Backbone as XML, in Angstrom:
<?xml version="1.0"?>
<chain id="A" units="angstrom">
  <residue number="1" name="MET">
    <atom name="N" x="98.944" y="88.693" z="79.106"/>
    <atom name="CA" x="100.215" y="88.026" z="79.291"/>
    <atom name="C" x="100.860" y="88.571" z="80.572"/>
  </residue>
  <residue number="2" name="ALA">
    <atom name="N" x="101.360" y="87.686" z="81.384"/>
    <atom name="CA" x="102.016" y="88.071" z="82.630"/>
    <atom name="C" x="103.461" y="88.479" z="82.343"/>
  </residue>
  <residue number="3" name="LYS">
    <atom name="N" x="104.050" y="89.179" z="83.315"/>
    <atom name="CA" x="105.420" y="89.633" z="83.133"/>
    <atom name="C" x="106.187" y="89.562" z="84.451"/>
  </residue>
  <residue number="4" name="ILE">
    <atom name="N" x="107.508" y="89.499" z="84.308"/>
    <atom name="CA" x="108.423" y="89.540" z="85.440"/>
    <atom name="C" x="109.253" y="90.814" z="85.275"/>
  </residue>
  <residue number="5" name="VAL">
    <atom name="N" x="109.323" y="91.613" z="86.329"/>
    <atom name="CA" x="110.183" y="92.789" z="86.330"/>
    <atom name="C" x="111.371" y="92.472" z="87.232"/>
  </residue>
  <residue number="6" name="ILE">
    <atom name="N" x="112.571" y="92.597" z="86.691"/>
    <atom name="CA" x="113.796" y="92.343" z="87.459"/>
    <atom name="C" x="114.310" y="93.698" z="87.927"/>
  </residue>
  <residue number="7" name="GLU">
    <atom name="N" x="114.020" y="94.031" z="89.169"/>
    <atom name="CA" x="114.285" y="95.367" z="89.697"/>
    <atom name="C" x="115.736" y="95.798" z="89.586"/>
  </residue>
  <residue number="8" name="ASN">
    <atom name="N" x="116.671" y="94.944" z="89.972"/>
    <atom name="CA" x="118.071" y="95.375" z="89.999"/>
    <atom name="C" x="118.819" y="95.056" z="88.707"/>
  </residue>
  <residue number="9" name="LEU">
    <atom name="N" x="118.079" y="94.773" z="87.659"/>
    <atom name="CA" x="118.658" y="94.611" z="86.325"/>
    <atom name="C" x="118.016" y="95.668" z="85.422"/>
  </residue>
  <residue number="10" name="SER">
    <atom name="N" x="118.093" y="96.913" z="85.897"/>
    <atom name="CA" x="117.531" y="98.078" z="85.197"/>
    <atom name="C" x="116.038" y="97.940" z="84.919"/>
  </residue>
  <residue number="11" name="GLY">
    <atom name="N" x="115.333" y="97.221" z="85.784"/>
    <atom name="CA" x="113.890" y="97.068" z="85.609"/>
    <atom name="C" x="113.515" y="96.267" z="84.374"/>
  </residue>
  <residue number="12" name="LYS">
    <atom name="N" x="114.402" y="95.383" z="83.954"/>
    <atom name="CA" x="114.158" y="94.541" z="82.775"/>
    <atom name="C" x="112.810" y="93.845" z="82.898"/>
  </residue>
  <residue number="13" name="VAL">
    <atom name="N" x="112.018" y="93.894" z="81.831"/>
    <atom name="CA" x="110.712" y="93.249" z="81.803"/>
    <atom name="C" x="110.808" y="91.990" z="80.947"/>
  </residue>
  <residue number="14" name="VAL">
    <atom name="N" x="110.372" y="90.877" z="81.516"/>
    <atom name="CA" x="110.385" y="89.590" z="80.827"/>
    <atom name="C" x="108.942" y="89.128" z="80.684"/>
  </residue>
  <residue number="15" name="ASN">
    <atom name="N" x="108.516" y="88.907" z="79.462"/>
    <atom name="CA" x="107.170" y="88.387" z="79.223"/>
    <atom name="C" x="107.147" y="86.887" z="79.459"/>
  </residue>
  <residue number="16" name="ILE">
    <atom name="N" x="106.093" y="86.433" z="80.091"/>
    <atom name="CA" x="105.961" y="85.015" z="80.391"/>
    <atom name="C" x="105.088" y="84.382" z="79.310"/>
  </residue>
  <residue number="17" name="HIS">
    <atom name="N" x="105.697" y="83.543" z="78.513"/>
    <atom name="CA" x="104.972" y="82.852" z="77.459"/>
    <atom name="C" x="104.279" y="81.623" z="78.042"/>
  </residue>
  <residue number="18" name="PRO">
    <atom name="N" x="103.096" y="81.303" z="77.571"/>
    <atom name="CA" x="102.364" y="80.157" z="78.125"/>
    <atom name="C" x="103.140" y="78.843" z="78.104"/>
  </residue>
  <residue number="19" name="GLN">
    <atom name="N" x="104.044" y="78.669" z="77.144"/>
    <atom name="CA" x="104.787" y="77.422" z="77.052"/>
    <atom name="C" x="105.949" y="77.348" z="78.033"/>
  </residue>
  <residue number="20" name="SER">
    <atom name="N" x="106.262" y="78.450" z="78.734"/>
    <atom name="CA" x="107.376" y="78.446" z="79.683"/>
    <atom name="C" x="107.085" y="77.488" z="80.828"/>
  </residue>
  <residue number="21" name="ARG">
    <atom name="N" x="107.951" y="76.543" z="81.008"/>
    <atom name="CA" x="107.767" y="75.551" z="82.062"/>
    <atom name="C" x="108.219" y="76.075" z="83.422"/>
  </residue>
  <residue number="22" name="SER">
    <atom name="N" x="109.082" y="77.083" z="83.428"/>
    <atom name="CA" x="109.619" y="77.624" z="84.670"/>
    <atom name="C" x="109.995" y="79.078" z="84.441"/>
  </residue>
  <residue number="23" name="ILE">
    <atom name="N" x="110.293" y="79.771" z="85.523"/>
    <atom name="CA" x="110.784" y="81.143" z="85.386"/>
    <atom name="C" x="112.097" y="81.137" z="84.622"/>
  </residue>
  <residue number="24" name="LEU">
    <atom name="N" x="112.951" y="80.166" z="84.895"/>
    <atom name="CA" x="114.220" y="80.072" z="84.171"/>
    <atom name="C" x="113.971" y="79.948" z="82.668"/>
  </residue>
  <residue number="25" name="ALA">
    <atom name="N" x="113.006" y="79.138" z="82.264"/>
    <atom name="CA" x="112.676" y="78.989" z="80.842"/>
    <atom name="C" x="112.172" y="80.308" z="80.264"/>
  </residue>
  <residue number="26" name="ALA">
    <atom name="N" x="111.372" y="81.047" z="81.032"/>
    <atom name="CA" x="110.875" y="82.348" z="80.571"/>
    <atom name="C" x="112.044" y="83.317" z="80.374"/>
  </residue>
  <residue number="27" name="LEU">
    <atom name="N" x="112.995" y="83.315" z="81.320"/>
    <atom name="CA" x="114.166" y="84.172" z="81.198"/>
    <atom name="C" x="114.984" y="83.798" z="79.966"/>
  </residue>
  <residue number="28" name="GLN">
    <atom name="N" x="115.164" y="82.506" z="79.751"/>
    <atom name="CA" x="115.928" y="82.048" z="78.595"/>
    <atom name="C" x="115.214" y="82.400" z="77.287"/>
  </residue>
  <residue number="29" name="ASN">
    <atom name="N" x="113.871" y="82.303" z="77.264"/>
    <atom name="CA" x="113.106" y="82.670" z="76.066"/>
    <atom name="C" x="113.334" y="84.125" z="75.682"/>
  </residue>
  <residue number="30" name="GLU">
    <atom name="N" x="113.552" y="84.971" z="76.686"/>
    <atom name="CA" x="113.763" y="86.406" z="76.456"/>
    <atom name="C" x="115.247" y="86.764" z="76.395"/>
  </residue>
  <residue number="31" name="ARG">
    <atom name="N" x="116.111" y="85.744" z="76.368"/>
    <atom name="CA" x="117.563" y="85.918" z="76.270"/>
    <atom name="C" x="118.164" y="86.725" z="77.429"/>
  </residue>
  <residue number="32" name="VAL">
    <atom name="N" x="117.651" y="86.463" z="78.635"/>
    <atom name="CA" x="118.197" y="87.086" z="79.835"/>
    <atom name="C" x="119.178" y="86.099" z="80.457"/>
  </residue>
  <residue number="33" name="ASP">
    <atom name="N" x="120.419" y="86.533" z="80.633"/>
    <atom name="CA" x="121.416" y="85.670" z="81.282"/>
    <atom name="C" x="121.065" y="85.543" z="82.758"/>
  </residue>
  <residue number="34" name="TRP">
    <atom name="N" x="121.006" y="84.309" z="83.236"/>
    <atom name="CA" x="120.686" y="84.032" z="84.638"/>
    <atom name="C" x="121.562" y="82.883" z="85.098"/>
  </residue>
  <residue number="35" name="MET">
    <atom name="N" x="122.137" y="83.007" z="86.272"/>
    <atom name="CA" x="123.018" y="81.980" z="86.816"/>
    <atom name="C" x="122.237" y="80.689" z="87.078"/>
  </residue>
  <residue number="36" name="TYR">
    <atom name="N" x="122.775" y="79.573" z="86.600"/>
    <atom name="CA" x="122.283" y="78.248" z="86.986"/>
    <atom name="C" x="123.370" y="77.239" z="86.670"/>
  </residue>
  <residue number="37" name="ALA">
    <atom name="N" x="123.579" y="76.309" z="87.589"/>
    <atom name="CA" x="124.712" y="75.390" z="87.453"/>
    <atom name="C" x="124.304" y="73.943" z="87.194"/>
  </residue>
  <residue number="38" name="CYS">
    <atom name="N" x="123.143" y="73.537" z="87.652"/>
    <atom name="CA" x="122.791" y="72.107" z="87.588"/>
    <atom name="C" x="121.949" y="71.753" z="86.370"/>
  </residue>
  <residue number="39" name="GLY">
    <atom name="N" x="121.855" y="72.664" z="85.432"/>
    <atom name="CA" x="121.058" y="72.375" z="84.247"/>
    <atom name="C" x="119.568" y="72.572" z="84.463"/>
  </residue>
  <residue number="40" name="GLY">
    <atom name="N" x="119.199" y="73.280" z="85.509"/>
    <atom name="CA" x="117.788" y="73.558" z="85.767"/>
    <atom name="C" x="117.022" y="72.377" z="86.323"/>
  </residue>
  <residue number="41" name="LYS">
    <atom name="N" x="117.694" y="71.558" z="87.110"/>
    <atom name="CA" x="117.064" y="70.353" z="87.644"/>
    <atom name="C" x="116.735" y="70.428" z="89.134"/>
  </residue>
  <residue number="42" name="GLY">
    <atom name="N" x="116.942" y="71.596" z="89.760"/>
    <atom name="CA" x="116.638" y="71.746" z="91.179"/>
    <atom name="C" x="117.630" y="71.057" z="92.097"/>
  </residue>
  <residue number="43" name="ARG">
    <atom name="N" x="118.852" y="70.866" z="91.642"/>
    <atom name="CA" x="119.866" y="70.171" z="92.442"/>
    <atom name="C" x="120.834" y="71.117" z="93.142"/>
  </residue>
  <residue number="44" name="CYS">
    <atom name="N" x="120.660" y="72.418" z="92.920"/>
    <atom name="CA" x="121.510" y="73.402" z="93.584"/>
    <atom name="C" x="120.652" y="74.643" z="93.831"/>
  </residue>
  <residue number="45" name="THR">
    <atom name="N" x="121.252" y="75.700" z="94.278"/>
    <atom name="CA" x="120.473" y="76.920" z="94.513"/>
    <atom name="C" x="121.045" y="78.109" z="93.744"/>
  </residue>
  <residue number="46" name="THR">
    <atom name="N" x="121.832" y="77.860" z="92.719"/>
    <atom name="CA" x="122.479" y="78.956" z="92.002"/>
    <atom name="C" x="121.488" y="79.819" z="91.227"/>
  </residue>
  <residue number="47" name="CYS">
    <atom name="N" x="120.322" y="79.317" z="90.901"/>
    <atom name="CA" x="119.349" y="80.093" z="90.112"/>
    <atom name="C" x="118.324" y="80.816" z="90.976"/>
  </residue>
  <residue number="48" name="LYS">
    <atom name="N" x="118.560" y="80.875" z="92.274"/>
    <atom name="CA" x="117.529" y="81.475" z="93.128"/>
    <atom name="C" x="117.314" y="82.940" z="92.796"/>
  </residue>
  <residue number="49" name="LEU">
    <atom name="N" x="116.106" y="83.384" z="93.081"/>
    <atom name="CA" x="115.726" y="84.768" z="92.898"/>
    <atom name="C" x="114.994" y="85.228" z="94.146"/>
  </residue>
  <residue number="50" name="ILE">
    <atom name="N" x="115.007" y="86.527" z="94.370"/>
    <atom name="CA" x="114.314" y="87.114" z="95.505"/>
    <atom name="C" x="112.989" y="87.668" z="94.995"/>
  </residue>
  <residue number="51" name="VAL">
    <atom name="N" x="111.891" y="87.228" z="95.573"/>
    <atom name="CA" x="110.566" y="87.696" z="95.175"/>
    <atom name="C" x="110.242" y="88.948" z="95.993"/>
  </residue>
  <residue number="52" name="VAL">
    <atom name="N" x="110.090" y="90.069" z="95.307"/>
    <atom name="CA" x="109.782" y="91.345" z="95.944"/>
    <atom name="C" x="108.272" y="91.542" z="96.020"/>
  </residue>
  <residue number="53" name="ALA">
    <atom name="N" x="107.567" y="91.157" z="94.969"/>
    <atom name="CA" x="106.106" y="91.277" z="94.926"/>
    <atom name="C" x="105.555" y="90.209" z="93.989"/>
  </residue>
  <residue number="54" name="GLY">
    <atom name="N" x="104.370" y="89.724" z="94.318"/>
    <atom name="CA" x="103.704" y="88.739" z="93.464"/>
    <atom name="C" x="103.868" y="87.303" z="93.916"/>
  </residue>
  <residue number="55" name="GLN">
    <atom name="N" x="104.286" y="87.106" z="95.154"/>
    <atom name="CA" x="104.476" y="85.748" z="95.682"/>
    <atom name="C" x="103.229" y="84.892" z="95.437"/>
  </residue>
  <residue number="56" name="GLU">
    <atom name="N" x="102.065" y="85.527" z="95.490"/>
    <atom name="CA" x="100.805" y="84.802" z="95.297"/>
    <atom name="C" x="100.616" y="84.333" z="93.858"/>
  </residue>
  <residue number="57" name="HIS">
    <atom name="N" x="101.445" y="84.822" z="92.937"/>
    <atom name="CA" x="101.354" y="84.438" z="91.525"/>
    <atom name="C" x="102.357" y="83.352" z="91.154"/>
  </residue>
  <residue number="58" name="LEU">
    <atom name="N" x="102.883" y="82.660" z="92.160"/>
    <atom name="CA" x="103.853" y="81.594" z="91.907"/>
    <atom name="C" x="103.231" y="80.230" z="92.137"/>
  </residue>
  <residue number="59" name="SER">
    <atom name="N" x="103.735" y="79.246" z="91.435"/>
    <atom name="CA" x="103.304" y="77.863" z="91.641"/>
    <atom name="C" x="103.679" y="77.420" z="93.049"/>
  </residue>
  <residue number="60" name="GLU">
    <atom name="N" x="103.114" y="76.328" z="93.487"/>
    <atom name="CA" x="103.458" y="75.761" z="94.797"/>
    <atom name="C" x="104.940" y="75.402" z="94.817"/>
  </residue>
  <residue number="61" name="LYS">
    <atom name="N" x="105.536" y="75.450" z="95.991"/>
    <atom name="CA" x="106.945" y="75.071" z="96.112"/>
    <atom name="C" x="107.117" y="73.594" z="95.788"/>
  </residue>
  <residue number="62" name="THR">
    <atom name="N" x="108.200" y="73.293" z="95.093"/>
    <atom name="CA" x="108.500" y="71.911" z="94.736"/>
    <atom name="C" x="109.202" y="71.236" z="95.911"/>
  </residue>
  <residue number="63" name="PRO">
    <atom name="N" x="109.294" y="69.904" z="95.916"/>
    <atom name="CA" x="110.027" y="69.218" z="96.982"/>
    <atom name="C" x="111.469" y="69.724" z="97.134"/>
  </residue>
  <residue number="64" name="ALA">
    <atom name="N" x="112.131" y="70.041" z="96.021"/>
    <atom name="CA" x="113.503" y="70.561" z="96.099"/>
    <atom name="C" x="113.528" y="71.893" z="96.830"/>
  </residue>
  <residue number="65" name="GLU">
    <atom name="N" x="112.595" y="72.777" z="96.526"/>
    <atom name="CA" x="112.558" y="74.084" z="97.179"/>
    <atom name="C" x="112.245" y="73.942" z="98.672"/>
  </residue>
  <residue number="66" name="ILE">
    <atom name="N" x="111.339" y="73.065" z="98.992"/>
    <atom name="CA" x="110.998" y="72.824" z="100.404"/>
    <atom name="C" x="112.222" y="72.307" z="101.152"/>
  </residue>
  <residue number="67" name="ARG">
    <atom name="N" x="112.945" y="71.374" z="100.552"/>
    <atom name="CA" x="114.149" y="70.823" z="101.180"/>
    <atom name="C" x="115.191" y="71.916" z="101.408"/>
  </residue>
  <residue number="68" name="TYR">
    <atom name="N" x="115.447" y="72.742" z="100.391"/>
    <atom name="CA" x="116.434" y="73.808" z="100.540"/>
    <atom name="C" x="115.993" y="74.847" z="101.564"/>
  </residue>
  <residue number="69" name="GLU">
    <atom name="N" x="114.704" y="75.101" z="101.653"/>
    <atom name="CA" x="114.212" y="76.033" z="102.667"/>
    <atom name="C" x="114.425" y="75.453" z="104.065"/>
  </residue>
  <residue number="70" name="GLN">
    <atom name="N" x="114.148" y="74.163" z="104.224"/>
    <atom name="CA" x="114.355" y="73.504" z="105.520"/>
    <atom name="C" x="115.832" y="73.477" z="105.909"/>
  </residue>
  <residue number="71" name="GLU">
    <atom name="N" x="116.714" y="73.396" z="104.915"/>
    <atom name="CA" x="118.159" y="73.384" z="105.166"/>
    <atom name="C" x="118.724" y="74.798" z="105.365"/>
  </residue>
  <residue number="72" name="GLY">
    <atom name="N" x="117.882" y="75.813" z="105.246"/>
    <atom name="CA" x="118.320" y="77.184" z="105.412"/>
    <atom name="C" x="119.015" y="77.769" z="104.195"/>
  </residue>
  <residue number="73" name="LYS">
    <atom name="N" x="118.874" y="77.134" z="103.037"/>
    <atom name="CA" x="119.514" y="77.614" z="101.815"/>
    <atom name="C" x="118.603" y="78.498" z="100.979"/>
  </residue>
  <residue number="74" name="LEU">
    <atom name="N" x="117.324" y="78.545" z="101.325"/>
    <atom name="CA" x="116.361" y="79.434" z="100.675"/>
    <atom name="C" x="115.561" y="80.140" z="101.757"/>
  </residue>
  <residue number="75" name="ALA">
    <atom name="N" x="115.461" y="81.449" z="101.661"/>
    <atom name="CA" x="114.624" y="82.222" z="102.583"/>
    <atom name="C" x="113.167" y="82.121" z="102.117"/>
  </residue>
  <residue number="76" name="PRO">
    <atom name="N" x="112.212" y="82.456" z="102.970"/>
    <atom name="CA" x="110.797" y="82.379" z="102.573"/>
    <atom name="C" x="110.453" y="83.203" z="101.328"/>
  </residue>
  <residue number="77" name="ASN">
    <atom name="N" x="111.190" y="84.282" z="101.068"/>
    <atom name="CA" x="110.910" y="85.111" z="99.890"/>
    <atom name="C" x="111.814" y="84.775" z="98.699"/>
  </residue>
  <residue number="78" name="GLU">
    <atom name="N" x="112.490" y="83.637" z="98.755"/>
    <atom name="CA" x="113.345" y="83.204" z="97.650"/>
    <atom name="C" x="112.775" y="81.948" z="97.005"/>
  </residue>
  <residue number="79" name="ARG">
    <atom name="N" x="112.949" y="81.857" z="95.697"/>
    <atom name="CA" x="112.513" y="80.674" z="94.953"/>
    <atom name="C" x="113.598" y="80.286" z="93.970"/>
  </residue>
  <residue number="80" name="LEU">
    <atom name="N" x="113.546" y="79.050" z="93.501"/>
    <atom name="CA" x="114.462" y="78.589" z="92.463"/>
    <atom name="C" x="113.824" y="78.884" z="91.110"/>
  </residue>
  <residue number="81" name="ALA">
    <atom name="N" x="114.534" y="79.615" z="90.262"/>
    <atom name="CA" x="113.997" y="79.976" z="88.949"/>
    <atom name="C" x="113.724" y="78.740" z="88.093"/>
  </residue>
  <residue number="82" name="CYS">
    <atom name="N" x="114.465" y="77.678" z="88.330"/>
    <atom name="CA" x="114.284" y="76.460" z="87.522"/>
    <atom name="C" x="113.089" y="75.629" z="87.982"/>
  </residue>
  <residue number="83" name="GLN">
    <atom name="N" x="112.571" y="75.911" z="89.166"/>
    <atom name="CA" x="111.471" y="75.116" z="89.719"/>
    <atom name="C" x="110.147" y="75.880" z="89.728"/>
  </residue>
  <residue number="84" name="ALA">
    <atom name="N" x="110.195" y="77.160" z="90.039"/>
    <atom name="CA" x="108.966" y="77.952" z="90.178"/>
    <atom name="C" x="108.422" y="78.354" z="88.813"/>
  </residue>
  <residue number="85" name="ARG">
    <atom name="N" x="107.098" y="78.369" z="88.736"/>
    <atom name="CA" x="106.416" y="78.863" z="87.538"/>
    <atom name="C" x="105.668" y="80.135" z="87.913"/>
  </residue>
  <residue number="86" name="ALA">
    <atom name="N" x="105.725" y="81.119" z="87.048"/>
    <atom name="CA" x="105.019" y="82.375" z="87.266"/>
    <atom name="C" x="103.628" y="82.258" z="86.649"/>
  </residue>
  <residue number="87" name="LEU">
    <atom name="N" x="102.608" y="82.473" z="87.476"/>
    <atom name="CA" x="101.227" y="82.388" z="87.028"/>
    <atom name="C" x="100.605" y="83.775" z="86.880"/>
  </residue>
  <residue number="88" name="GLY">
    <atom name="N" x="101.387" y="84.798" z="87.164"/>
    <atom name="CA" x="100.947" y="86.185" z="87.073"/>
    <atom name="C" x="102.161" y="87.083" z="87.201"/>
  </residue>
  <residue number="89" name="ASP">
    <atom name="N" x="101.923" y="88.382" z="87.313"/>
    <atom name="CA" x="103.012" y="89.353" z="87.371"/>
    <atom name="C" x="103.853" y="89.205" z="88.631"/>
  </residue>
  <residue number="90" name="LEU">
    <atom name="N" x="105.172" y="89.392" z="88.462"/>
    <atom name="CA" x="106.133" y="89.298" z="89.558"/>
    <atom name="C" x="107.109" y="90.459" z="89.497"/>
  </residue>
  <residue number="91" name="ARG">
    <atom name="N" x="107.620" y="90.825" z="90.659"/>
    <atom name="CA" x="108.775" y="91.723" z="90.772"/>
    <atom name="C" x="109.827" y="90.939" z="91.545"/>
  </residue>
  <residue number="92" name="VAL">
    <atom name="N" x="111.017" y="90.827" z="90.958"/>
    <atom name="CA" x="112.077" y="90.025" z="91.566"/>
    <atom name="C" x="113.382" y="90.809" z="91.576"/>
  </residue>
  <residue number="93" name="ARG">
    <atom name="N" x="114.355" y="90.260" z="92.301"/>
    <atom name="CA" x="115.715" y="90.781" z="92.337"/>
    <atom name="C" x="116.690" y="89.612" z="92.199"/>
  </residue>
  <residue number="94" name="VAL">
    <atom name="N" x="117.830" y="89.895" z="91.623"/>
    <atom name="CA" x="118.911" y="88.919" z="91.544"/>
    <atom name="C" x="119.689" y="89.020" z="92.851"/>
  </residue>
  <residue number="95" name="PRO">
    <atom name="N" x="119.849" y="87.902" z="93.586"/>
    <atom name="CA" x="120.649" y="87.969" z="94.816"/>
    <atom name="C" x="122.130" y="88.180" z="94.490"/>
  </residue>
  <residue number="96" name="ASP">
    <atom name="N" x="122.870" y="88.718" z="95.448"/>
    <atom name="CA" x="124.292" y="89.001" z="95.219"/>
    <atom name="C" x="125.047" y="87.792" z="94.695"/>
  </residue>
  <residue number="97" name="GLU">
    <atom name="N" x="124.796" y="86.629" z="95.273"/>
    <atom name="CA" x="125.547" y="85.434" z="94.865"/>
    <atom name="C" x="125.177" y="84.931" z="93.468"/>
  </residue>
  <residue number="98" name="GLY">
    <atom name="N" x="124.108" y="85.442" z="92.884"/>
    <atom name="CA" x="123.699" y="85.017" z="91.547"/>
    <atom name="C" x="124.038" y="86.015" z="90.459"/>
  </residue>
  <residue number="99" name="LYS">
    <atom name="N" x="124.699" y="87.100" z="90.838"/>
    <atom name="CA" x="125.031" y="88.134" z="89.862"/>
    <atom name="C" x="126.169" y="87.678" z="88.956"/>
  </residue>
  <residue number="100" name="LEU">
    <atom name="N" x="125.996" y="87.924" z="87.677"/>
    <atom name="CA" x="126.989" y="87.551" z="86.674"/>
    <atom name="C" x="127.916" y="88.735" z="86.412"/>
  </residue>
  <residue number="101" name="PRO">
    <atom name="N" x="129.218" y="88.477" z="86.253"/>
    <atom name="CA" x="130.191" y="89.564" z="86.140"/>
    <atom name="C" x="130.042" y="90.452" z="84.905"/>
  </residue>
  <residue number="102" name="HIS">
    <atom name="N" x="129.426" y="89.971" z="83.852"/>
    <atom name="CA" x="129.329" y="90.772" z="82.625"/>
    <atom name="C" x="128.072" y="91.638" z="82.563"/>
  </residue>
  <residue number="103" name="LEU">
    <atom name="N" x="127.214" y="91.564" z="83.586"/>
    <atom name="CA" x="125.994" y="92.369" z="83.620"/>
    <atom name="C" x="126.127" y="93.489" z="84.642"/>
  </residue>
  <residue number="104" name="LYS">
    <atom name="N" x="125.418" y="94.586" z="84.408"/>
    <atom name="CA" x="125.420" y="95.710" z="85.341"/>
    <atom name="C" x="124.120" y="95.676" z="86.138"/>
  </residue>
  <residue number="105" name="TYR">
    <atom name="N" x="124.256" y="95.639" z="87.453"/>
    <atom name="CA" x="123.111" y="95.583" z="88.354"/>
    <atom name="C" x="122.937" y="96.908" z="89.070"/>
  </residue>
  <residue number="106" name="ASP">
    <atom name="N" x="121.699" y="97.275" z="89.327"/>
    <atom name="CA" x="121.366" y="98.506" z="90.031"/>
    <atom name="C" x="121.127" y="98.167" z="91.491"/>
  </residue>
  <residue number="107" name="ASP">
    <atom name="N" x="122.072" y="98.489" z="92.339"/>
    <atom name="CA" x="121.877" y="98.229" z="93.775"/>
    <atom name="C" x="122.058" y="99.444" z="94.548"/>
  </residue>
</chain>
């Protein structure tokens, strides 16, 4: 089973279940609060994450991610949690703009 380690959330480990359609779904399955505003439809960038390691274990970028990257709203090492699927182990970080006020982040 693959896993996601969220470095700046105390190294929280999230197991990726085979039925998870996206990283956001995997986070929700493990009851991890993650910012998202558009309902997980790829219409905004509030759910973005920073990929620290394991970029090669991600699904291909979706048209929404490509568009946001071209518009300068996603850096090459950022992905949308609602669009990307984890196919292997990842290390990620929550970007400053996606941090939720009720959680404690290690920065």
